[in-house]
C-alpha positions as CSV (number, residue, x, y, z in Angstrom):
1,M,22.2,-0.1,-85.6
2,K,22.0,-3.1,-87.9
3,G,19.1,-4.6,-86.0
4,G,17.2,-1.3,-86.0
5,F,17.7,-1.0,-89.7
6,L,16.4,-4.5,-90.4
7,E,13.4,-3.9,-88.1
8,G,12.6,-0.7,-89.9
9,L,13.0,-2.4,-93.3
10,L,10.6,-5.2,-92.3
11,N,8.1,-2.7,-90.9
12,L,8.3,-0.9,-94.2
13,L,7.8,-4.0,-96.3
14,F,5.3,-5.6,-93.9
15,P,3.7,-2.9,-91.9
16,P,2.4,-4.1,-88.5
17,R,-1.4,-4.6,-88.4
18,C,-3.9,-5.2,-85.7
19,Q,-4.8,-8.9,-85.9
20,V,-8.5,-8.1,-85.1
21,C,-9.5,-5.1,-87.3
22,G,-6.6,-5.1,-89.7
23,D,-5.6,-1.5,-89.2
24,F,-2.0,-0.5,-89.7
25,G,0.3,0.6,-86.9
26,D,-0.3,-1.7,-84.0
27,F,0.5,-5.4,-83.6
28,P,-1.1,-7.6,-82.5
29,L,-3.9,-5.5,-81.0
30,C,-4.7,-1.9,-81.6
31,P,-5.9,0.6,-78.9
32,T,-9.2,1.1,-80.7
33,C,-10.1,-2.6,-80.5
34,L,-8.9,-2.8,-76.9
35,V,-10.9,0.2,-75.7
36,G,-13.9,-1.3,-77.4
37,F,-13.8,-4.5,-75.4
38,P,-17.1,-4.8,-73.3
39,T,-15.5,-5.4,-69.9
40,I,-17.4,-6.7,-66.9
41,H,-17.4,-4.6,-63.7
42,P,-19.1,-5.0,-60.3
43,P,-21.7,-5.8,-59.3
44,V,-21.7,-9.4,-60.4
45,C,-23.2,-12.6,-58.9
46,Q,-20.8,-13.8,-56.3
47,R,-20.9,-17.3,-57.7
48,C,-21.4,-17.3,-61.5
49,G,-20.0,-13.8,-62.2
50,K,-23.0,-12.7,-64.2
51,P,-23.3,-8.9,-64.3
52,L,-26.0,-7.5,-62.1
53,R,-27.7,-4.1,-62.0
54,G,-27.1,-1.9,-58.9
55,P,-24.4,-0.1,-57.0
56,S,-20.8,-1.5,-57.5
57,S,-20.7,-2.3,-53.7
58,L,-23.6,-4.8,-54.1
59,V,-22.7,-8.3,-52.8
60,F,-25.3,-10.6,-54.1
61,T,-25.8,-14.2,-55.4
62,C,-28.3,-14.4,-58.3
63,I,-31.5,-16.4,-57.9
64,P,-30.6,-19.2,-60.3
65,C,-27.3,-19.8,-58.4
66,R,-29.2,-19.8,-55.1
67,K,-31.6,-22.5,-56.4
68,S,-29.0,-24.8,-58.0
69,K,-26.0,-26.9,-57.0
70,S,-22.8,-26.8,-59.1
71,A,-19.4,-28.4,-59.1
72,V,-18.0,-25.0,-60.0
73,D,-17.3,-22.9,-57.0
74,L,-16.8,-19.5,-58.7
75,I,-16.9,-18.1,-62.3
76,R,-15.3,-14.8,-63.4
77,A,-15.0,-13.4,-66.9
78,Y,-13.0,-10.5,-68.3
79,G,-15.8,-9.3,-70.6
80,M,-18.9,-10.0,-72.6
81,Y,-18.8,-12.0,-75.8
82,D,-19.7,-9.0,-78.0
83,G,-18.2,-6.3,-80.2
84,S,-14.5,-6.2,-80.7
85,L,-13.9,-8.8,-78.0
86,R,-16.0,-11.3,-79.9
87,E,-14.0,-10.4,-83.0
88,A,-10.7,-10.9,-81.2
89,I,-11.8,-14.3,-80.0
90,H,-12.9,-15.3,-83.5
91,A,-9.5,-14.1,-84.9
92,L,-7.7,-16.3,-82.3
93,K,-9.9,-19.3,-82.6
94,F,-11.0,-19.4,-86.3
95,R,-8.5,-17.3,-88.1
96,R,-5.5,-18.8,-86.3
97,K,-4.2,-15.5,-85.0
98,K,-2.4,-17.3,-82.1
99,V,-0.3,-14.2,-81.4
100,L,-3.4,-12.7,-79.8
101,A,-3.3,-15.2,-77.0
102,R,-0.7,-13.2,-75.1
103,P,-2.5,-9.9,-74.8
104,L,-5.9,-11.6,-74.3
105,G,-4.4,-13.9,-71.6
106,N,-2.9,-10.9,-69.9
107,L,-6.3,-9.3,-69.7
108,M,-7.7,-12.4,-68.1
109,A,-4.9,-12.5,-65.5
110,G,-5.6,-8.8,-64.8
111,V,-9.0,-9.8,-63.4
112,S,-7.1,-10.6,-60.3
113,T,-7.0,-7.0,-59.4
114,M,-10.8,-6.8,-59.3
115,W,-11.5,-10.3,-57.8
116,P,-8.4,-11.6,-55.9
117,S,-10.4,-14.6,-54.6
118,V,-10.4,-16.0,-58.1
119,F,-6.7,-16.5,-58.0
120,D,-6.1,-18.6,-54.8
121,A,-5.6,-21.6,-57.0
122,Q,-2.6,-23.9,-56.9
123,A,-2.7,-24.8,-60.6
124,V,-4.2,-23.7,-63.9
125,V,-6.0,-26.2,-66.1
126,P,-7.2,-25.5,-69.6
127,V,-10.5,-26.9,-70.9
128,P,-9.3,-29.7,-73.3
129,L,-10.3,-30.4,-76.8
130,H,-10.8,-34.0,-78.0
131,P,-7.7,-35.2,-79.8
132,R,-9.6,-35.4,-83.1
133,R,-10.8,-31.8,-82.8
134,L,-7.3,-30.7,-81.7
135,R,-5.8,-32.3,-84.9
136,E,-8.4,-30.6,-87.0
137,R,-7.7,-27.1,-85.5
138,G,-4.1,-27.5,-84.8
139,F,-4.2,-25.9,-81.4
140,N,-6.4,-25.4,-78.3
141,Q,-7.1,-21.7,-77.7
142,A,-8.0,-22.4,-74.1
143,H,-4.5,-23.9,-73.6
144,L,-2.8,-20.9,-75.2
145,L,-4.7,-18.6,-72.9
146,A,-4.1,-20.8,-69.9
147,E,-0.3,-20.7,-70.6
148,V,-0.3,-16.9,-70.3
149,V,-2.6,-16.8,-67.2
150,A,-0.4,-19.3,-65.4
151,A,2.8,-17.4,-66.3
152,C,1.3,-14.1,-65.1
153,L,0.1,-15.6,-61.8
154,G,3.2,-17.6,-61.2
155,I,1.4,-20.9,-60.7
156,P,1.9,-24.2,-62.5
157,L,0.0,-25.1,-65.8
158,L,-1.3,-28.7,-65.7
159,S,-2.3,-29.4,-69.3
160,S,-2.6,-33.1,-69.1
161,V,-4.6,-33.7,-65.9
162,L,-8.0,-33.2,-67.6
163,W,-9.0,-34.8,-70.8
164,R,-12.1,-35.7,-73.0
165,T,-13.2,-39.3,-72.8
166,R,-15.3,-39.0,-76.0
167,A,-15.9,-36.6,-78.8
168,T,-19.0,-34.5,-78.5
169,P,-21.1,-32.7,-81.1
170,A,-20.6,-28.9,-81.3
171,Q,-22.6,-27.1,-78.6
172,T,-23.6,-24.3,-80.9
173,G,-27.3,-24.0,-81.3
174,L,-28.2,-26.2,-78.3
175,V,-30.2,-25.0,-75.4
176,R,-28.7,-25.3,-71.9
177,E,-30.4,-28.6,-71.1
178,A,-29.2,-30.2,-74.3
179,R,-25.7,-28.8,-73.7
180,L,-25.6,-30.4,-70.3
181,V,-26.6,-33.8,-71.7
182,N,-24.1,-33.4,-74.6
183,V,-21.1,-33.1,-72.3
184,Q,-22.2,-35.2,-69.4
185,G,-19.4,-37.6,-68.5
186,A,-17.3,-36.4,-71.4
187,F,-14.3,-35.5,-69.2
188,A,-12.0,-37.3,-66.8
189,S,-9.2,-36.3,-64.5
190,D,-6.1,-37.7,-62.8
191,P,-6.5,-38.0,-59.0
192,E,-2.8,-38.2,-58.4
193,M,-2.4,-34.7,-59.9
194,V,-5.4,-32.8,-58.6
195,E,-6.5,-34.5,-55.3
196,G,-6.7,-31.8,-52.5
197,S,-5.9,-29.0,-55.0
198,S,-7.6,-25.7,-55.8
199,I,-7.9,-25.5,-59.6
200,L,-8.3,-22.5,-61.9
201,L,-10.1,-23.8,-65.0
202,V,-9.5,-21.6,-68.1
203,D,-11.6,-21.4,-71.2
204,D,-12.2,-18.8,-73.9
205,V,-16.0,-18.4,-73.9
206,L,-18.7,-19.3,-71.4
207,T,-22.2,-19.7,-72.8
208,T,-24.5,-21.8,-70.6
209,G,-21.7,-23.1,-68.4
210,A,-22.4,-26.8,-69.4
211,T,-18.8,-27.5,-70.5
212,V,-17.1,-26.0,-67.4
213,E,-19.6,-27.8,-65.2
214,A,-18.7,-31.1,-66.8
215,C,-15.0,-30.3,-66.4
216,A,-15.5,-29.3,-62.8
217,S,-17.4,-32.4,-62.0
218,A,-14.5,-34.5,-63.4
219,L,-12.0,-32.6,-61.3
220,K,-14.1,-32.8,-58.2
221,S,-14.5,-36.6,-58.7
222,A,-10.7,-36.9,-58.9
223,G,-10.4,-35.1,-55.6
224,A,-10.0,-31.4,-56.3
225,K,-11.2,-29.4,-53.4
226,K,-12.1,-26.2,-55.3
227,V,-12.7,-25.4,-59.0
228,T,-12.8,-21.7,-60.0
229,V,-13.5,-20.9,-63.7
230,L,-11.9,-17.9,-65.5
231,V,-13.0,-17.2,-69.1
232,L,-12.1,-14.4,-71.5
233,A,-15.8,-13.7,-72.3
234,R,-19.2,-14.8,-71.3
235,S,-21.9,-15.0,-73.9
236,L,-25.0,-12.8,-74.1
237,L,-27.0,-15.9,-74.9
238,E,-27.4,-17.7,-71.6
């Protein structure tokens, strides 16, 4: 009784709000924002996960993936970096609404029902921030999402096996080739922790794939046998 009264009083004084749109009634994410997320459905490229046109039963690897080699074995994304999903990521990343990590991470883990092959990993590894950037922001959004994904899938989170060897300028505004050069050799991994393992690499947004490619290269160099990438959203600008 007492707990219910206090909860009711707190809700009266501080009504629950959606942390994305600010509407009253739902915390931390309202149904309107959730329904508006631009989710990705088959068909997609079997390697990079890019949405394709055609029947949902289509099994196809896009032409760029067929023409290129990659340290990344597979990429999947929950949705497109647009609309209310973009706003949710901005709220988590820039407005420090860390409470959104749980529902957003749950959505990422739910991708397993559509693509079970993504989740044959033995460990979850977040894309790391450089220590200086981590101090500035105070948290790593990829790590928060990875914690939820690992808990949902029941596999270990390895948060210290991949790190940045140098700070890199922001990728925003750079074309793919410049992004690749910017992060080349910027990551390293621990062979004792990843050798022979299948790794699920987690990040919030994929734009050109340069960052996850550099991470996967470091993990493969340390002996990882497979690197699958799971992101919350992939950018429209690729």
